[in-house]
N, C-alpha and C positions, 0 to 999 in steps of 0.2 A: 504493500500500500504506500509506504513512504517514498518509494522510488517514483511514484506517480505525482508526488507533490513537493519534493524537496527543492526544486528550482523555484517554484512559486513561493514557497516559504522563505527562501533566501532573499528573493526580490522584495517580499513584504517586509522583512526585517530591515533591509537597506532603506526602504521607503520610510519606515518608522524612524530610523536614525536620521534620515534627511529632514524629516519634520522636526525632530528634536533640535537639529542644527539651526533650522529657521527660527524656532522658538528662542533659542539662545541668542541669536542675532538681534531679536527684538528686545530681549532683556538688556543686552549690551548697549543697544541704541537708546533705550530708556535712561540708562545710567549716564551715557555720554551726553545726552541732550537735556538731562534733568527733568524727565517727564515721568511722573508717578502714575501708577494705575489708579483710577480707571480711565484717565485721560488718554485719548487716542489722537489728539492733534498737537502739532508742534511744527518745527521747521520742516520744509519739504523733504529733507534727507531722512528724517525720522518717519514721516508719513509714507514715503515710498517703501521703506523696509517693512513697516507695519502692514501695509496693504499687500505686499508680496507674500508675507507670511500668512495673512488671513486668506488670500486667494488660494494659495497652495493647500491650506487646510480644508477649504471648501471643496476642492476637487479630489482630495485624497480618498474619501470613501467611494467615490465613483470609480477612481482608478483601481482600488483594491478589489471591488466587486467585479469589475470587468476583467482584471488580471486573472482572478480565480475561475471565473466562468469560462473564459477563453482557454485557460490552461487545462481545466478538467474536461471540457466537452470538445475542444478542438485539438490543441497540441501544446503540451507543457513547454517544450523548448522554444517554440515560436512566441508564446505568450510571455515567457520569461525574458526573451531577447527584446520584445517590444516594451516590456516593463522597464528594463534597463535604459532603453532609449528614452522612455517617458521621464524617468528619474533624472537623467542627464539634462533633458530639455527643461525640466523644472528647476534644476540647479542654475542653468544658464538664464532662465527667466528671472529667478531671484536675484542673481548677480547683476543682470542687465537692468532690472527695475531699481535696484539699489543705486546704480550709477545715474540713470536717467529714465524717465517714464517712457520715452520712445524706444529705448534699448530692450524693452520687454516684449515688443511685438513679435519679432521673428520666432523667439523661443515659445511664446504662448500659442502661436499658430501651429508650430511644429508639434507641440505636445498635444494640442487638440486633434491634430491629424492622427497621431498615434492612438489616442482614445477611440477615434472612429474606426480605426483598423481593429482594435480590440473588440469594439461593438460588433463589427462584421464577423470576426472569428467566433465570438460567443454565440451570435445568432445562428450562424451556419452549423456550428457544433450542436447546439440545442435542436435545431431543425432536423439534423441527421439523427440525433438520438430519438426524438419523438416519432419520426417517420419509421425508423427501424424497430423501435420498441412497441409502439402502439398500432402501426399500420402494417408492419412486417415488410416494409419497403426499404431495402438497403441501396441507397443512391450510389454508393461507391462501387458496388458490384455491377450496377447497370452501366457505369462509365468505363469499366475495364473490359476489353475485348476477350 
């Protein structure tokens, strides 16, 4: 069983560590700019770091759900590779947003594209499962000569 999920689990742990890093960056920025919780406004430099972290946190549950669905129902290796690409794009997004609001755009578009590929992989995998399990139709056997 574990050989079917170990890559997904590893990418999930990396994602959690990335989220922790983003949280720590906000704490550091709060100290640097003297902004105590619950305040969320301050200099643009602080607000960009704060927004990058919040945005990344908002997308994280979507990413994890799609990662696991694509990995379990489509292909673990492909899902894990896409997961690593997503995490890298999110890191680039965070660092870009930290520098300038316009530097966040390319990485956010790329990470969104990766999420859509995970959606497609999860949907195809689930469709195959439902068709084979409930209808008795194995699409993969139909495609092979």
